[in-house]
N, C-alpha and C positions, 0 to 999 in steps of 0.2 A: 484971371479967367482960366489959366492953364491948370489950376488945381481942381477945378470942378470935374473934368473927365476922370482924373485920377481917383477922386473920392467916389465917383459913381462906380468905377471899376472895383474898388475895394468893397463897396456895398453889395454889388452883384456877387462877388466872390463869397461874402458872408452868407448871402441869401442862398446861394447854391449849396454851400456846405450845410446850411440849416435844413434845406429841402432834402438833401441826401441823407442827413442824419435822421430826419423825421421819417423818410421813406424806409430806411433800414430798421428804425425802431418799430414802425407800424408793421412792416413786413415781417420782421423777426417775431414780434408778438403774435401776429396773425398766424405765421407758420407754426410757432410753438403751440398756440391755441388749437390749431387744426391737427397737429401731429401728436401732441402729448395726450396720454390716456390717464384719466383720474377715476378711481373707483367710486361708483355711485352708491348711495345708501339711502334707505328709508329710515328716518328717525322716528323711533317709537318709545315714548315715555312709558314707564311701568314700575312695578314694585316686586320685591323679592318675596318668594314663598318657598316653602319646603315641601317637596313631594311627599305625600302621606300626611301632610298638615302637622301643625305643632301639637304637642302633647299637653293636655290640660291636667293639672294636679288638683283634685278636689276630694271631698269626703262625703259619703252619702248621708250621714247623720250629724256631722259637725262635732264640735267639741272645744275643749280648752287647750291651747298650745302649751306644751311642757318643754319642748326642745326644738331649736331651729338649727339645722346643720348645713343649710345652703341658702345663699342669697343671690340677688341679681348679679349676673356675670360669672358666677361660679360654674365650674365644669363638674358634672356628676357622671357617675357610671351606673349603668343599668343595675337595679337592685339596691342602690344606696338608700339609706333612710335619710330623707331630707327634712321631714317634720315628724315629730312624735307628739301625740296628744295624751292628755292626762287620762289614765284609765283606772284610777283608784276605786271608783264606785263600781265599775264593771268587775274588777278583780274581787271585790268584797262579795258582790252578788254571785260570782262564779264559785267562790268558796262555799257559800250557803247551798247552792244548787248541787255542787259536787258532793258535799257532805250527805245530803239527802239521797243522792243517786248512789253513792257508795254503800250507804246503809241498805238500800233496796237490793243492790247486787249481792251483798253479804247474806241478806235474808233469803233471797232467791237461791243462792248456792246451798244453804241449809235445807230449804224446803225441797229442792230437787233431790238432795241426798235422801231425805225422808220418803219422798215419792218413789224413788227407785230402790229403796231398801239397802242403801250403801252402808258400809261399816264406818266410813269417814267422809267428810265434806270435800268435794272437789271444787275449790273456790274459782271464781271467774279470773281469767288471766290478767284482766285490768287491775283487779285487787291485789293479786300476787306481785305484780310489777311495781305497784305503788307502795305496798306495805313496807318495803325495805327502807324507804325514805320518809314515810309518814306514820308516826306513832298512832295517830287517830285511826287510820285505816287498820293498823295492826290490832288496835283495841276492838274495833268492830268485828274483825275476824275471830278474835279470841272469845268475845261475848257470844257470837253465834255458835262457835264450836262447843262452848260450855253448855249452852242451851240444847244443842243437838245431843250431847252426851247425857244430859239430865233427862231428856225425853226418852232416849233409848234405854236408860237405866230404869226409868219408871215403867216403860213398856215391858222390859225384861222381868221386872218384879211382878207385874201383873200376869205375865205369861207363866212365871214360876208358880204363882199362887194357883193358877188354873191347872197347871201340871200336877201340883200336889193334890188338889181336889180330885183330879182324874185318877191319880194313883190310889188314893184312899177308896174311891168308889170301886175301882177295879179289884181291890183287895176284898171289899165287901161282896162283890159278885163272886169272887173265887170262894169265899166262905159259904155263900148261899148255894153255890154249885155243889160244894162238898156236902152240905146239909141235905140238899135235894137228892144227891146220890145215895146218902144213907137212908133217907126216908123211902126212896124207891126200893132199896134193898129190903127194908122192913115190910113194905107193902107186898113185895114178892113172897117173903116168908109167910106172912099172915094169910096171903091168898092160898098158899099151899096147905097151911094148917086148917083153914076154913074148909077147903075141899075135903080134907081127910075127916074132919068132924062131921060134915054133912053126910058123908058115906056111912059113917058109924051110926049117925042118927037115923038113917033110912033102914039100917039093919036092926035098930033098936038097941044098940049097944052103948049109947050115951044119952045124956040129957040135953034138952034144948038150950039150957043156959051155957053149956060148953060150946055151943055154936054162936050164940048171940054176942058173947063177950068179945071174941076176936073180930066179929063183924063190926062192932062199935069201934074197936081200936083201928080197924082198917079204914073206916070212914074218917076217923080223926086224922090218921096219917095222910089220907088223900086230901083233906082240907089243908093240912099243913103244907103239903107239896104244892097245892095251888097258891097258897100265900107266898111261899118261897119263889115260885115262878113269877108271880106278879111283882115281887120286890126286885127280882133280877131284871125284869123288863123295865121297871121304874129306874133302876140304877143305870141301865144301858141308855135310857133316855137322857139321864143327867149327863152321861159321857158325851152323847151327841150334842147336848146343849153347850157343854164346855168346848167342844170342837168348833161349834158355831161362834161362841164367844171369842175364841182364839182368832178365828178368821175375821170376825168383826173388829177385834182390836187392831189387827194389821191393816184392814181396809179403812178403818176410821182415821188412822193417822195418815194414810195415803190420800184419802179424800180431803181431809183438812189441808194437807199440803197442796193438793191440786187447786182447791178453792182459793187459798191464799195466793198461790202463784198467779192465778187468773186475775185476781184483784190488783196484784202488784204490777202486772204486765202493762196495764194502761198508765199507771203512775210512772213506771220506768220510761215508757215511750215519751211521755210529756217532759220528764226531766232531761232525757237524752236530747230532745229537740232544743230545749232551753239552753242546755250546756253547749250544744253545737253552735247555736246562735251567738252565745256569749263569747265562745272561743273565736268565732269569725269576727265579731266586733272588736275583740281585743287585738287580734292579728291586724286588723285594719287601722288600729291606732297609729301604726307606723306607716306614714305615707312614703312610699318608695318610688324611686325614679323608674318609670316604665321603659325608658330607653336611655342610652348615653347621649349627653348633649350639654347645652348651655342653658342655665336658668335665667329667666327674665320675667318681668311683670309680676313680681312677688308682692302680695299684700300682707304677708305674715312677717311683721317686723318687730313684734313685742311678745315677750313671754307672758303667759296667762291670758293672752288675747283669745277672743272667741271666733271660731270658724263656723259660719252658718252652713246648714245642710246644702250640699251640691253647689256651693259657691266656689268659683275658681280661686285657688290660693296662689298659684303661680303657673308658669308655662315653661316647657322645655323644648328647645330647638334641637331636634335629633342631629347627632353628629354622623358624618360620613354617609349622609343620605343625599341623593341628587338634589341640586338647587334648581328651582324653576322661577323664571321671570315672566310675570303676566303683564304683557304690554298691550298698548292700544294702537291700532293701525287706522290711519285716516282712510275713509272709503276711496279717495282718489288714488291712493297708492296700493290698494289691495291687489291689483293686477300684477304688481312687481314682487309680491311675497308668496312663497310656496314652502311646503313642508320639506325640511332638510336643508333649508337655506342657511348659510353661515351668517353669524351676527357677532358684532363686537359690543361688549357690555362695559359700561362705565358706572361705577358706584358713586353717586353724587354725594353720599353722606361722608365719604372719606376725602382726605386731601388728594387732589388730582396729581400733585407733583410726586407723591410717594406711593400712591396706589396704582398698581399696574392694571391695564385693561385686560379683560379675559374674553375668551371666545365661547360661543355656544352655537346651537343650531335650532332652527324653528321646529318645534315638536308637533304643534297642532294649530289650526286656524278655525275660528268659529264659522259656521255655515251662514250666519246672518249677522246683521249689525245689532248693536245695543245702543241705548241712549243714556247719556249722563243726565240725571235729573237736575243737577245743579247748573251745568254749563249748557244744557239743552243741545248737546252735540252727539252725533252718532259715530260709532267706531266699531271696528272688528276686534275681537279678542284673539290674541296670539300668545301661545306658550313657548318660551324659549328655554331649552334645557342647557344648563351650563355644562361644558365638557368636564369629564371626571378629573382630568389631570390639572384643571385650573384651580382646584382647592389648594393644592400645594403652592401654586404660584402666588396666591394671596397671602399665604403664611398663617401662622397660628395667632398672631397678634391682633388680627382683624376679626372681630366678632360679628358674624352675619346674623341678623335678626329678621324675622318676617316683617314685611311692610316697608323695608328700606327702599328709598327711591333708586331707580336704575334707569339709565339712558341706554337704549338699545339702538345700535346702528346696523340695520339689516342690509347686508351688502347686495347691490344690484349689479347691472352690467357696467362695464368700464365705458366712460364717455370722455370726449375731449372738452377742454374748457370752452372752446368755441360753441359747442352744442349747448352747454349750460347757458351761454349768453344769447344764442339765436333762438332756441326752442321757445321761450316765452313769447317772443315777438311773432314767431311763425304761428304759434297757437292762437295768439290774439288776432292776427290778420286773417287766419283761416276762419275763425269764428265770425269776424267782422264781415268778410266777404259772403259767408253763408247767410248771415242775417240780411245783408243787402240784397 
């Protein structure tokens, strides 16, 4: 019987110690929960995007792949040729068009020289620059120069013939002038002789026949003088015709040159436009990187493969361009999010143990909610701009691609653990009492 009080005393002591320990535990936890501050956060799932969007590599007319210089994951520099298309048919067509175009340029140079009366052809600078490396163009220029010289020689011969005719006629006129002068002298002498004979005839000192004979000779000489005068006038008319023929010869060549130049002008414009179009298409055979970045989403994986017009061939994620995380905010948390708010970002696609978290700031928030057609849930759109210095923190080994999942922890006010525990109950009872 004496052992029972002793056992009860030991039991009370253990209970006392237990109550004290429980009190200290609960009190300590309660004190810690009430005093300790924990950073609050709104969790917003999202996806990575690149500000300015990804760059699409495509070709307007398509073609056959001849060379592939970049594949998925490769880093390219702005201006690098990443894909080259086969341009054999375009190059052949360009050769034909340029041959016709250069021929027209050579002809136009010759015709311009003929129009302007130049002593030699002033060829188009495009021809001169190409002739050193192109025997075909040099032959075109030589042929036009020979034709120019031949036409000038023919014209010179015709002018020489006209000059000789003019000289001959001029000499004839000189001879006729001399004849006319001699005839006029004879007429003057006969006129004096006739006057003397007529005076003697009035005095009866001579016969009538002595007067009539010189009068007949005078009439003949005057007829001869008229014929000479008419011949001189005729020859002078021939000289005028020769001058007109000489002018016509010059103007005829000039008019022919002007007419041919006018006809060639339209043809040259057509060929120039075709040439410009072909050069542009040949230049576009090289698909170049519009920006420096990382290649992904490439569909060009085989040589001689066909690219369809305007079909995306690959994408390039621009390098050193700000990263944007487009996240979704639940409507019940929108009052805790504001522009400029700090956020911690975690890239779910990478190993969490080796991938550091990065920081960013809320850049913008949508003014209204959107609805997910699949989940039938409404949300606000928020753009979070990754801080510029965070790219170095991630390192070059991690390739960031648009669409990668990202968890955003948008930091809110600091709260105690006790408030996290009590607030749901307080909200529940507050709502329950209001409904009651």
